[in-house]
C-alpha positions as CSV (number, residue, x, y, z in Angstrom):
1,M,80.6,112.4,87.9
2,F,80.7,111.8,91.6
3,G,83.0,113.4,94.1
4,S,84.3,111.5,97.1
5,A,81.2,112.2,99.1
6,G,78.9,110.9,96.3
7,L,81.1,107.8,95.9
8,S,81.0,107.1,99.6
9,H,77.2,107.5,99.7
10,G,76.8,105.3,96.6
11,L,78.9,102.5,98.2
12,Q,76.8,102.6,101.3
13,A,73.5,102.5,99.3
14,A,74.8,99.6,97.1
15,H,75.0,97.3,100.1
16,A,71.3,96.5,99.8
17,D,71.5,95.7,96.0
18,R,71.9,92.2,94.6
19,L,74.8,93.5,92.4
20,H,76.6,95.2,95.3
21,A,79.9,93.5,94.4
22,L,79.7,94.8,90.8
23,Y,79.1,98.4,91.9
24,E,81.9,98.0,94.5
25,L,84.3,96.9,91.8
26,A,83.2,99.6,89.4
27,L,83.7,102.4,92.0
28,R,87.0,101.1,93.5
29,T,88.8,99.9,90.3
30,G,87.3,101.8,87.4
31,L,86.7,98.7,85.3
32,R,84.5,99.1,82.2
33,K,81.0,97.8,82.2
34,G,81.8,95.2,79.6
35,E,84.8,94.1,81.6
36,L,82.8,93.7,84.7
37,L,80.0,91.7,83.0
38,G,82.6,89.5,81.2
39,L,84.4,88.5,84.4
40,H,84.6,84.8,85.1
41,W,85.3,83.3,88.5
42,E,88.4,81.7,87.0
43,D,89.7,85.3,86.4
44,L,89.7,86.0,90.1
45,D,92.2,85.0,92.7
46,L,90.5,86.1,95.9
47,G,93.2,84.5,98.0
48,S,95.9,86.8,96.6
49,G,93.4,89.6,95.9
50,T,93.9,90.0,92.2
51,A,91.8,89.9,89.0
52,S,92.8,89.2,85.5
53,I,91.0,91.3,82.9
54,R,90.9,89.3,79.7
55,R,87.5,89.8,78.1
56,S,84.4,91.9,77.8
57,L,80.8,91.0,77.4
58,Q,79.2,92.8,74.5
59,R,76.0,92.6,72.4
60,T,76.9,92.1,68.8
61,R,74.6,92.3,65.8
62,T,75.2,88.8,64.7
63,G,76.0,86.8,67.8
64,G,73.9,88.5,70.5
65,L,75.5,88.6,73.9
66,T,79.1,87.5,73.3
67,V,82.2,87.4,75.5
68,L,85.0,89.0,73.4
69,P,88.7,89.5,74.1
70,T,89.6,92.9,75.4
71,K,90.1,95.7,72.8
72,T,93.8,96.1,73.1
73,R,96.9,94.5,74.7
74,A,96.8,97.2,77.3
75,S,93.2,96.4,78.2
76,E,94.3,92.8,79.0
77,R,95.8,93.3,82.5
78,R,96.0,92.0,86.0
79,I,94.9,94.3,88.8
80,A,95.0,94.3,92.5
81,L,91.6,94.1,94.2
82,P,90.9,96.3,97.2
83,T,90.1,94.4,100.4
84,E,86.5,95.7,100.3
85,C,86.1,94.1,96.9
86,V,87.4,90.8,98.0
87,H,84.9,90.7,100.9
88,S,82.0,91.8,98.7
89,L,82.9,89.2,96.0
90,R,83.0,86.4,98.6
91,S,79.5,87.4,99.7
92,H,78.4,87.6,96.1
93,Q,79.7,84.1,95.5
94,A,77.8,82.8,98.5
95,R,74.6,84.5,97.2
96,Q,75.2,83.0,93.7
97,D,75.5,79.5,95.2
98,E,72.1,80.0,96.9
99,E,70.6,81.2,93.6
100,R,72.1,78.1,91.8
101,N,70.4,75.8,94.4
102,T,67.1,77.6,94.0
103,A,67.2,77.5,90.2
104,G,68.0,73.8,90.1
105,V,68.0,72.4,86.6
106,S,67.1,75.8,85.2
107,W,70.5,77.2,86.2
108,R,72.6,78.3,83.2
109,G,76.2,77.6,84.2
110,S,78.1,80.3,82.4
111,G,81.0,80.7,84.8
112,L,80.4,84.4,84.9
113,V,80.7,86.3,88.2
114,F,77.8,88.6,87.6
115,T,74.7,86.9,86.2
116,T,70.9,86.9,86.2
117,P,69.3,84.9,89.1
118,E,69.2,81.9,86.7
119,G,72.9,82.1,85.9
120,G,72.7,83.7,82.5
121,P,74.8,86.7,81.3
122,L,73.6,90.2,82.2
123,D,72.7,92.3,79.1
124,P,74.7,95.6,79.1
125,A,71.5,97.5,78.2
126,N,69.7,96.0,81.1
127,M,72.6,96.8,83.4
128,T,72.3,100.4,82.3
129,R,68.7,100.4,83.3
130,R,69.4,98.7,86.6
131,F,72.1,101.3,87.4
132,A,69.7,104.2,86.6
133,A,67.1,102.6,89.0
134,F,69.7,102.2,91.7
135,L,70.7,105.9,91.5
136,S,67.1,106.8,91.7
137,R,66.5,104.6,94.8
138,A,69.6,106.0,96.5
139,G,68.7,109.6,95.8
140,L,71.9,110.1,93.7
141,R,72.3,112.3,90.7
142,R,71.8,110.4,87.5
143,I,75.0,109.7,85.6
144,R,76.1,107.2,83.0
145,F,77.7,104.0,84.2
146,H,80.8,104.9,82.4
147,D,81.1,108.1,84.5
148,L,82.0,105.9,87.5
149,R,85.2,105.1,85.7
150,H,86.0,108.8,85.3
151,S,85.1,109.5,88.9
152,T,87.5,106.8,90.1
153,A,90.4,108.0,88.0
154,T,89.7,111.6,89.1
155,L,89.9,110.7,92.7
156,L,93.1,108.8,92.2
157,L,94.7,111.8,90.5
158,E,93.5,114.0,93.3
159,Q,95.2,111.7,95.8
160,G,98.5,112.0,93.9
161,V,98.5,108.6,92.3
162,D,100.9,108.5,89.3
163,L,99.5,108.7,85.8
164,V,101.3,105.5,84.9
165,V,99.6,103.6,87.7
166,I,96.2,104.9,86.7
167,K,96.9,104.0,83.1
168,E,97.7,100.4,84.0
169,L,94.6,100.1,86.3
170,L,92.2,101.5,83.7
171,G,93.8,99.6,80.8
172,H,94.4,102.7,78.6
173,A,96.4,102.0,75.5
174,H,98.6,105.1,75.8
175,I,99.5,107.4,78.7
176,G,98.3,110.3,76.5
177,V,94.7,108.9,76.8
178,T,94.9,109.0,80.6
179,A,96.5,112.5,80.6
180,G,94.1,113.9,78.0
181,V,90.9,112.6,79.5
182,Y,91.7,114.1,83.0
183,A,93.4,117.3,81.8
184,H,90.8,119.3,83.8
185,V,91.9,117.6,87.0
186,R,95.5,118.3,86.4
187,L,94.7,122.0,85.8
188,R,92.9,122.1,89.1
189,L,95.8,120.4,90.9
190,Q,98.2,122.9,89.3
191,R,96.1,125.8,90.6
192,Q,96.2,124.3,94.1
193,A,99.9,123.8,93.8
194,I,100.4,127.5,92.7
195,D,98.2,128.7,95.6
196,T,100.3,126.6,98.0
197,L,103.5,128.1,96.6
198,N,102.1,131.6,97.0
199,D,101.3,130.8,100.6
200,A,104.9,129.6,101.1
201,L,106.4,132.6,99.4
202,G,104.3,135.0,101.4
203,R,101.4,137.3,100.4
204,P,102.2,140.9,99.4
205,D,101.1,142.3,102.8
206,D,103.5,140.0,104.6
207,H,106.2,141.9,106.6
208,P,109.8,140.7,106.4
209,D,110.1,140.6,110.2
210,D,107.0,138.4,110.5
211,P,107.8,134.9,111.9
212,P,107.5,132.0,109.4
213,A,104.0,130.5,109.0
214,T,105.3,127.0,109.8
215,A,107.4,126.3,112.9
216,A,110.6,124.3,112.4
217,V,110.2,120.6,113.1
218,R,112.7,119.3,115.6
């Protein structure tokens, strides 16, 4: 997974990529790959800065690339979009309009936000390969696309965001899933809290006549 520095570098490197808006959404919201690829323009309200997550693009054995409903009721959700994502999506929309004009009669009007240059759906397997190539070009450590979701949630936890909020953002079915997946983060935060408490209570070599470490705020 990426830490905050890796995420920041990845966002900067993504600006030159055709799918910059997709990477921006993945990094800032933790959406699943299938949810990103299944987004339709009608799912977005860029004016209010929200997205409705209703479906997922998957490759099935019988139907090929298919847009399916989200797995659970919790997966179907409405999320707030960061301002950066709204800007990148507007730029992506303008680029897609240019690609539509270039493709002409060859354009495949799918209504999807993220498409091939001809308007068709992006294959999840091809997206995995594109992501690996992007990491290589950017000089970033190779990770799975799904690891972006874990990195986003980890950073949210480290910033003190409530588990319930993270659960709703990620579309977990139960709060136990959120807590279980990121148990290692909670343990690290507990250790930091204990160390902070130890500092507040004083180290063994502190003298009782020593002044408090923090001056009173007036």
